[in-house]
C-alpha positions as CSV (number, residue, x, y, z in Angstrom):
1,M,133.3,15.0,146.1
2,K,130.1,13.6,147.7
3,S,128.7,15.1,150.7
4,P,128.2,13.1,153.9
5,V,124.4,12.7,154.7
6,S,122.9,13.6,157.9
7,R,120.9,11.0,159.7
8,R,117.8,13.4,159.0
9,R,118.3,13.3,155.3
10,F,119.0,9.6,155.2
11,L,115.9,8.6,156.8
12,R,113.8,11.1,154.8
13,G,115.5,9.3,151.7
14,L,114.6,5.7,153.0
15,L,110.9,6.6,153.5
16,M,110.8,8.4,150.0
17,V,112.2,5.1,148.1
18,G,110.4,2.4,150.3
19,A,113.8,0.9,151.3
20,S,112.5,-1.3,153.9
21,A,115.0,-3.8,153.9
22,T,117.7,-1.0,154.5
23,L,115.5,0.4,157.3
24,A,115.3,-2.8,158.9
25,S,118.9,-3.9,159.1
26,G,120.2,-0.2,159.8
27,F,117.5,1.0,162.5
28,G,115.0,-1.6,163.0
29,C,116.9,-4.5,164.3
30,S,116.6,-5.6,168.2
31,T,120.0,-7.1,167.9
32,P,122.9,-5.1,166.4
33,T,124.9,-7.0,163.8
34,P,128.9,-6.5,164.3
35,A,130.3,-4.8,161.2
36,P,133.8,-4.4,159.8
37,T,135.2,-0.7,159.9
38,A,133.6,0.9,157.0
39,T,135.7,1.3,153.7
40,P,136.7,4.9,152.9
41,L,134.9,6.2,150.0
42,P,136.3,8.0,146.9
43,G,138.4,11.0,148.3
44,G,138.8,9.7,151.9
45,A,135.4,10.3,153.1
46,S,133.8,7.4,155.5
47,P,130.4,6.4,154.5
48,T,129.2,6.9,158.3
49,A,130.6,10.7,158.1
50,G,128.1,13.2,158.7
51,S,126.1,11.2,161.0
52,A,125.9,12.5,164.6
53,N,124.3,9.4,166.1
54,T,124.7,6.3,163.8
55,P,125.7,3.2,166.0
56,T,128.6,1.2,164.9
57,A,128.6,-2.5,165.9
58,A,131.9,-3.8,167.4
59,P,133.9,-6.8,168.3
60,G,134.4,-7.3,172.0
61,A,136.8,-5.2,174.0
62,G,137.6,-5.6,177.6
63,P,137.6,-2.8,180.0
64,A,140.5,-0.6,180.6
65,K,141.8,1.7,183.2
66,V,143.5,5.0,182.0
67,P,146.7,6.0,183.8
68,A,147.2,9.3,185.0
69,S,150.1,11.4,183.6
70,N,151.1,15.1,183.5
71,A,154.2,14.6,182.3
72,T,155.4,16.7,179.3
73,A,156.7,15.1,176.3
74,A,158.7,16.2,173.4
75,V,156.6,17.8,170.9
76,P,157.3,16.6,167.2
77,T,157.0,19.1,164.3
78,Q,156.2,16.4,161.9
79,P,153.8,13.5,162.0
80,P,155.3,9.8,162.0
81,A,156.9,9.2,158.9
82,A,154.8,6.4,158.1
83,T,151.8,8.6,157.7
84,Q,153.5,11.2,155.4
85,A,153.1,8.4,152.5
86,A,149.4,7.9,153.1
87,T,147.4,8.9,150.1
88,T,144.1,6.8,150.9
89,G,141.9,6.4,153.8
90,V,140.1,8.9,155.8
91,P,141.0,12.4,155.4
92,L,142.7,14.3,158.1
93,A,144.1,17.8,158.0
94,V,146.7,19.4,160.0
95,A,147.1,23.2,159.4
96,R,149.9,25.2,161.2
97,G,150.4,29.2,161.3
98,G,150.2,32.2,163.5
99,N,146.5,33.1,162.9
100,P,143.7,30.8,164.6
101,E,141.1,32.1,162.1
102,A,143.6,31.2,158.9
103,I,144.4,27.8,160.2
104,T,141.0,26.7,161.3
105,R,139.8,27.8,157.5
106,A,142.7,26.0,156.0
107,A,142.2,22.8,158.0
108,I,138.4,22.7,156.8
109,E,139.3,23.4,153.4
110,A,141.7,20.8,153.3
111,L,138.8,18.3,154.0
112,G,136.9,19.5,151.1
113,G,135.3,22.9,152.4
114,M,132.5,23.2,154.9
115,S,130.1,23.1,152.2
116,R,130.7,19.4,151.9
117,F,129.3,19.1,155.3
118,V,126.9,21.8,155.9
119,K,123.7,22.2,153.5
120,K,121.4,25.0,153.2
121,G,118.9,25.3,156.2
122,D,120.9,22.6,158.3
123,R,120.9,22.9,162.1
124,V,124.2,22.8,163.2
125,V,125.6,22.1,166.7
126,I,129.2,23.0,167.7
127,K,130.4,21.6,170.9
128,P,133.2,23.5,172.4
129,N,135.2,22.5,175.5
130,I,134.3,25.3,178.1
131,L,135.4,23.6,181.3
132,T,135.8,26.6,183.9
133,A,135.7,30.3,184.1
134,A,139.4,30.6,182.8
135,E,140.5,33.2,180.4
136,P,141.7,32.1,177.0
137,Q,145.4,32.4,177.7
138,Y,145.2,29.6,180.0
139,A,144.2,27.1,177.5
140,V,141.4,25.3,179.4
141,S,138.6,25.9,176.9
142,T,138.5,25.9,173.1
143,N,140.0,29.0,171.4
144,P,137.6,31.7,171.1
145,Q,139.0,32.5,167.5
146,V,138.5,28.9,166.3
147,M,135.1,28.8,167.5
148,A,134.1,32.1,165.8
149,T,135.5,30.6,162.6
150,L,133.7,27.6,162.6
151,V,130.4,29.4,163.1
152,R,131.3,31.6,160.2
153,L,132.1,28.7,158.0
154,C,128.9,27.1,158.5
155,L,126.7,30.2,158.1
156,E,128.6,30.8,154.9
157,A,127.8,27.2,153.7
158,G,124.1,28.0,154.3
159,A,123.4,26.7,157.8
160,G,120.0,27.8,158.9
161,Q,120.9,27.8,162.6
162,V,124.1,27.3,164.5
163,Q,124.1,26.2,168.3
164,V,126.8,26.3,170.4
165,F,127.1,24.9,174.2
166,D,128.7,23.3,176.9
167,F,128.2,22.3,180.4
168,P,131.0,24.0,182.5
169,T,132.1,22.9,186.1
170,S,131.7,26.5,187.1
171,N,128.7,28.8,186.5
172,A,127.7,28.5,182.9
173,A,127.3,32.3,182.3
174,T,130.5,33.2,183.9
175,A,132.5,30.4,181.9
176,Y,131.0,31.5,178.7
177,E,131.8,35.2,179.4
178,R,135.4,34.7,180.7
179,S,136.5,32.0,178.2
180,G,135.7,34.6,175.4
181,I,133.7,32.3,173.6
182,E,130.3,33.6,174.1
183,K,131.6,37.2,172.9
184,A,133.1,35.5,169.7
185,V,130.4,33.3,168.4
186,T,127.7,35.7,169.0
187,A,129.6,38.2,167.1
188,A,130.0,35.6,164.2
189,G,126.3,34.9,164.2
190,A,125.8,31.9,166.3
191,R,123.2,31.0,169.2
192,M,125.0,30.4,172.4
193,E,122.9,28.5,174.9
194,K,122.6,27.1,178.4
195,M,121.9,23.5,178.4
196,S,118.8,22.7,179.8
197,Q,117.9,19.6,182.2
198,L,114.9,18.9,180.3
199,K,116.7,18.2,177.0
200,Y,118.6,15.1,178.3
201,K,117.2,11.8,177.0
202,K,117.9,8.3,178.1
203,T,119.5,6.7,174.8
204,P,120.3,3.3,174.0
205,I,123.9,2.5,173.4
206,P,123.4,-0.9,171.6
207,N,127.0,-1.7,171.0
208,G,128.2,-0.5,174.3
209,L,130.6,-3.0,176.1
210,D,130.5,-1.4,179.5
211,I,127.1,0.8,179.3
212,K,124.0,0.0,177.6
213,S,122.4,3.4,177.8
214,W,123.1,6.8,179.0
215,S,121.2,10.3,179.3
216,I,122.6,12.2,176.2
217,Y,121.5,16.0,175.3
218,E,118.9,15.6,172.7
219,D,120.0,18.3,170.6
220,V,123.1,16.7,169.7
221,L,121.6,13.7,168.6
222,T,119.0,15.4,166.4
223,A,121.4,17.8,164.7
224,D,121.9,18.0,161.0
225,V,125.6,18.3,161.6
226,L,127.5,18.0,164.8
227,I,131.0,19.6,165.0
228,D,133.2,18.4,168.0
229,A,135.4,21.4,168.8
230,A,137.7,20.2,171.4
231,I,141.0,21.6,172.7
232,A,143.9,19.4,173.2
233,K,145.2,19.4,176.9
234,T,146.4,17.0,179.4
235,H,144.0,15.1,181.9
236,D,144.6,13.8,185.2
237,L,142.6,10.6,184.7
238,A,142.2,10.3,181.0
239,T,145.9,11.3,180.1
240,L,144.7,13.6,177.5
241,S,141.5,15.4,176.7
242,M,140.8,15.8,173.0
243,G,137.7,14.9,170.7
244,M,136.2,11.8,172.2
245,K,136.9,13.0,176.0
246,N,135.2,16.4,174.7
247,L,131.8,14.3,174.2
248,M,131.3,14.0,178.1
249,G,129.9,17.5,178.0
250,V,126.7,16.3,176.2
251,I,126.1,13.8,179.0
252,Q,124.4,13.7,182.4
253,D,126.0,12.3,185.5
254,R,129.5,12.8,184.3
255,G,130.9,11.7,187.8
256,S,129.8,8.2,187.3
257,F,131.0,8.1,183.8
258,H,134.5,8.5,185.0
259,S,134.7,4.9,186.3
260,N,136.2,2.8,183.6
261,I,136.2,5.8,181.3
262,G,138.5,4.5,178.6
263,Q,135.7,1.8,177.6
264,R,132.9,4.2,178.4
265,L,134.4,6.8,176.1
266,A,134.6,4.1,173.5
267,D,130.9,3.1,174.1
268,L,129.6,6.8,174.1
269,S,131.6,7.3,170.6
270,T,129.2,4.7,168.9
271,V,126.1,6.8,169.5
272,V,127.4,10.2,169.5
273,R,129.0,10.6,165.8
274,P,130.5,14.1,165.2
275,T,130.2,15.1,161.4
276,I,133.6,16.8,161.9
277,T,136.0,16.6,164.8
278,V,138.3,19.6,165.1
279,I,141.0,19.8,167.7
280,D,142.5,23.4,168.8
281,A,146.0,22.9,169.4
282,V,146.8,26.8,169.2
283,R,147.4,27.2,172.9
284,V,148.1,23.7,174.4
285,L,147.9,22.8,178.4
286,V,150.7,20.5,178.6
287,R,150.7,20.0,182.3
288,N,148.1,20.0,185.2
289,G,145.1,19.6,183.0
290,P,142.3,19.8,182.5
291,T,141.7,22.9,184.6
292,G,145.5,24.2,184.6
293,G,145.6,27.8,186.2
294,R,149.4,28.6,185.4
295,L,150.6,30.1,182.2
296,S,153.9,28.2,182.8
297,D,151.7,25.1,181.8
298,V,150.6,26.3,178.3
299,E,152.8,26.0,175.0
300,E,151.9,27.6,171.8
301,M,151.6,25.1,169.0
302,N,149.9,27.1,166.6
303,T,148.0,24.0,165.2
304,V,144.4,22.8,164.1
305,I,143.6,19.5,163.3
306,A,140.3,18.4,161.6
307,S,138.9,15.0,160.4
308,T,135.6,13.2,159.9
309,D,137.2,10.4,161.9
310,I,137.1,11.2,165.8
311,V,139.7,8.2,166.4
312,A,142.0,9.5,163.6
313,A,141.8,13.1,164.9
314,D,142.6,12.0,168.6
315,S,145.2,9.7,167.7
316,Y,147.0,12.4,165.7
317,G,146.4,14.7,168.5
318,A,148.2,12.5,170.8
319,T,151.4,13.0,168.9
320,L,151.5,16.4,170.0
321,F,152.2,15.1,173.3
322,G,154.8,12.6,172.2
323,K,152.4,9.7,172.4
324,K,150.6,7.3,169.9
325,G,146.9,6.5,169.9
326,A,147.5,3.1,171.5
327,D,148.8,4.8,174.4
328,L,145.5,6.1,175.3
329,P,143.1,3.2,176.3
330,Y,139.7,5.0,175.0
331,I,141.7,5.3,171.4
332,R,142.5,2.1,171.2
333,L,139.3,0.5,172.4
334,A,137.4,2.9,170.2
335,A,139.4,1.6,167.2
336,E,138.7,-2.1,168.1
337,M,135.1,-1.4,168.2
338,G,135.0,0.0,164.4
339,V,134.3,3.4,165.4
340,G,137.6,4.8,163.5
341,T,141.0,4.5,162.5
342,M,143.9,4.6,165.1
343,D,146.9,3.7,162.9
344,L,147.8,6.9,161.0
345,S,149.6,4.9,158.4
346,E,146.2,4.1,157.0
347,V,145.0,7.8,157.3
348,D,145.3,10.4,154.4
349,I,147.0,13.3,156.3
350,R,146.7,16.6,154.5
351,E,149.3,19.1,155.9
352,V,148.9,23.0,155.2
353,T,150.2,26.1,156.3
354,A,148.4,29.3,156.7
């Protein structure tokens, strides 16, 4: 199976072969040309998978407000029937079992293994959701065992450096420690970092329909591999917080970003393009998200979802809450903009038990 190519390797290859026409059409044009959703490569890989910041041109889509909802819905034990017959399309792994490390490994293996995405010497960024100084049992931040496993998989694949960071709403040092993530990823061999205000860069969003630029953390845009390691939980404004919502942790001025959040999340996803989106649904905050605070709001689902398509990953994640991707404006709008696939009948869903 052909490995996805990082932006850095892609540009290096273009320079070596003198592909000026390709460079002009892909990066040098002042006016982006809308393009349809990419056709999956053999094995289900998308031609754009693996690029952390390649813009995707888009047809128009209007702004949308996202309704707030904290209601608990029935949790399906199987995906929609239409998805079970899918054998082509972008790959999406769903691993279930009682051991977070085992199901994380199984999910990545079902995509072809981490070596498909991470090459020797690569700089990898893993972006968890570390919101507050809540302990792991409250399901506010990404599961520490899921994070540690992703680090180990990257290093086993030959990564030269693995960075882990987020910008919590509370004190970063305290949130890193109490979430259990700092201890777990440091023991696994990663570098846990505090985000620096000096590393935010105003970044064009040429295909954005509501925002045309925003300050984005530079390390995310320049990484060879970006892994979006979100936790699935309810959200009082966005309805659900998963892969796309987790990207808000790499921008500045998050308060302003909440205005027209559905379209703005879709716009942001055209330039911040994770190589893999991993959704931790081991323990899920099903009420009073995103901050929670009560164990009665948490349910064990013992599931990890992984895909090269952030829209597909979030669309499947919505089914854990009894919803469809189209129920969430940011998923629907991102699909309309060509970021990824919302229709699960067009996704190659690979279910495994570990």
